C-alpha positions in Angstrom: 91.6 92.2 105.5 95.0 91.3 104.1 95.9 87.8 102.9 99.5 87.2 104.0 99.6 83.7 102.4 101.8 83.3 99.3 100.7 80.4 97.1 103.3 78.6 95.0 101.0 76.6 92.8 98.0 77.4 90.6 96.6 73.9 91.3 94.5 75.3 94.2 93.9 79.0 93.3 93.0 81.2 96.2 89.6 82.1 94.9 87.3 83.8 97.6 90.5 84.7 99.4 91.4 88.3 100.4 94.1 89.9 98.4 97.5 90.9 99.8 97.4 94.0 97.6 95.7 95.5 94.6 97.7 97.3 91.9 97.3 98.3 88.3 99.3 96.3 85.7 100.5 97.1 82.3 98.2 95.5 79.7 100.9 93.3 78.3 101.5 91.6 81.6 98.2 89.7 81.3 98.1 89.4 77.6 101.6 87.9 77.3 100.5 84.5 78.8 103.4 84.6 81.2 101.0 84.8 84.1 98.0 82.6 83.2 94.6 83.5 84.6 93.9 80.6 87.0 90.4 81.6 88.2 87.6 84.1 87.9 85.4 85.3 90.7 82.5 87.7 89.7 81.9 90.8 91.7 78.9 91.0 94.0 78.0 94.4 92.7 79.1 97.0 90.2 80.5 99.1 93.1 82.9 96.3 94.0 84.3 96.2 90.4 86.3 99.3 91.3 89.7 99.1 93.1 90.0 100.8 96.4 90.9 104.5 96.5 94.6 105.3 95.7 96.5 108.5 96.4 98.5 110.7 94.1 101.2 113.1 95.3 102.2 115.8 92.9 106.0 115.8 92.7 106.2 119.5 91.9 103.6 121.0 94.3 103.6 118.3 96.9 99.8 118.4 96.9 97.8 115.2 97.5 94.8 113.8 95.6 92.7 110.7 95.9 91.8 108.7 92.8 88.7 106.6 93.1 86.1 105.3 90.6 87.8 107.1 87.7 87.7 110.5 89.5 90.6 112.5 90.9 89.8 114.9 93.8 92.0 117.0 96.0 92.7 115.7 99.5 95.0 116.1 102.5 98.1 114.1 103.3 96.3 112.6 106.3 93.4 111.4 104.2 95.9 109.6 102.0 97.5 107.8 105.0 97.2 104.0 104.5 96.1 104.2 100.8 98.1 102.6 98.0 99.9 105.1 95.8 98.6 105.3 92.2 100.9 103.5 89.8 101.0 101.0 87.0 103.2 98.0 87.8 105.4 95.9 85.6 106.1 92.2 86.1 109.4 92.6 87.9 107.9 95.1 90.4 105.0 92.8 91.2 107.3 89.9 91.8 109.5 92.0 94.0 106.5 93.0 96.0 105.3 89.5 96.5 108.7 88.3 97.5 109.4 91.2 99.9 105.9 92.2 101.1 107.1 93.9 104.2 109.0 96.5 102.2 105.8 98.1 100.9 103.7 99.5 103.6 100.1 100.0 102.7 
């Protein structure tokens, strides 16, 4: 389930709300204090602590892989359909994605 609501205030943080997307961030994004942590929701199980599977496309060979739970395995292009591409995001890219959600098909 995708949450299509964008909140403009940390007064009522959207805890227990589905996420619009899940991406990896550079470490300094959270440590800088620019984006304060406004809530914490524990995971129901250790399995849920992992992000969903992401795909990798090798730019040289064109081959596809799936990255999940710290493991990379070969896959087909069709298996990667609908998965987020593996990447690490910087502040500006996350803001752009929030502001123009329809530009990034997932």
